[in-house]
Legacy VTK file of the C-alpha trace (Angstrom):
# vtk DataFile Version 3.0
C-alpha trace
ASCII
DATASET POLYDATA
POINTS 73 float
76.953 -33.248 161.104
79.973 -32.018 158.816
79.782 -31.770 154.777
82.626 -34.299 154.815
80.906 -36.651 157.011
78.020 -36.950 154.240
80.290 -37.339 151.480
82.202 -39.962 152.782
79.019 -41.750 153.703
77.484 -41.452 150.451
80.764 -42.608 148.785
81.156 -45.560 150.796
77.613 -46.624 149.955
77.474 -46.262 146.290
81.166 -47.126 145.125
82.560 -45.321 142.308
80.224 -42.086 142.630
81.407 -38.589 142.081
80.389 -36.672 144.876
80.327 -33.242 146.428
78.256 -31.604 149.459
78.210 -28.257 150.367
76.747 -26.753 153.475
78.141 -25.135 156.367
75.215 -24.739 158.907
75.537 -28.584 160.440
71.919 -29.692 159.091
71.120 -28.808 155.939
73.359 -29.376 152.643
73.370 -29.651 149.144
74.562 -32.794 147.349
75.500 -33.422 143.557
76.050 -37.081 143.096
76.902 -38.589 139.718
77.134 -42.478 140.053
77.095 -45.401 137.614
74.740 -46.943 139.912
72.208 -44.792 138.987
72.012 -46.076 135.100
68.502 -46.942 134.377
67.420 -45.717 137.527
64.285 -43.193 137.953
65.176 -39.906 139.848
63.122 -41.284 142.752
65.089 -44.017 142.772
68.497 -42.368 142.740
67.277 -40.069 145.366
66.305 -43.021 147.555
69.371 -45.081 146.889
71.754 -41.760 148.154
69.516 -41.523 151.234
69.877 -45.102 151.970
73.534 -44.531 152.466
72.769 -42.161 155.331
71.318 -44.429 157.360
69.393 -43.040 160.304
70.678 -39.555 160.357
67.507 -37.992 159.183
65.150 -39.643 161.753
67.718 -39.132 164.633
67.800 -35.507 163.901
71.336 -34.996 162.620
70.520 -34.283 159.493
67.587 -31.950 158.609
68.080 -31.399 155.055
69.615 -32.529 151.904
68.754 -31.241 148.566
69.957 -33.755 145.882
71.009 -33.280 142.338
71.776 -36.951 140.881
72.598 -38.332 137.516
74.259 -41.526 135.919
77.773 -41.578 134.717
LINES 1 74
73 0 1 2 3 4 5 6 7 8 9 10 11 12 13 14 15 16 17 18 19 20 21 22 23 24 25 26 27 28 29 30 31 32 33 34 35 36 37 38 39 40 41 42 43 44 45 46 47 48 49 50 51 52 53 54 55 56 57 58 59 60 61 62 63 64 65 66 67 68 69 70 71 72
């Protein structure tokens, strides 16, 4: 999996978000996501929202680790 694929999936799942994804080993990535959809949400809820955009990528093994930093815009 590529960082650009993850970025695209998050942007499609959370329209209007500013997304940056870093990582080059194919399984471990760092993402910064700033989204108006996070307004009023706890940090855990924000992370769940981001992970939901990635579907089964974790359970399938395509994505092993994703470190998240999230905030409302």
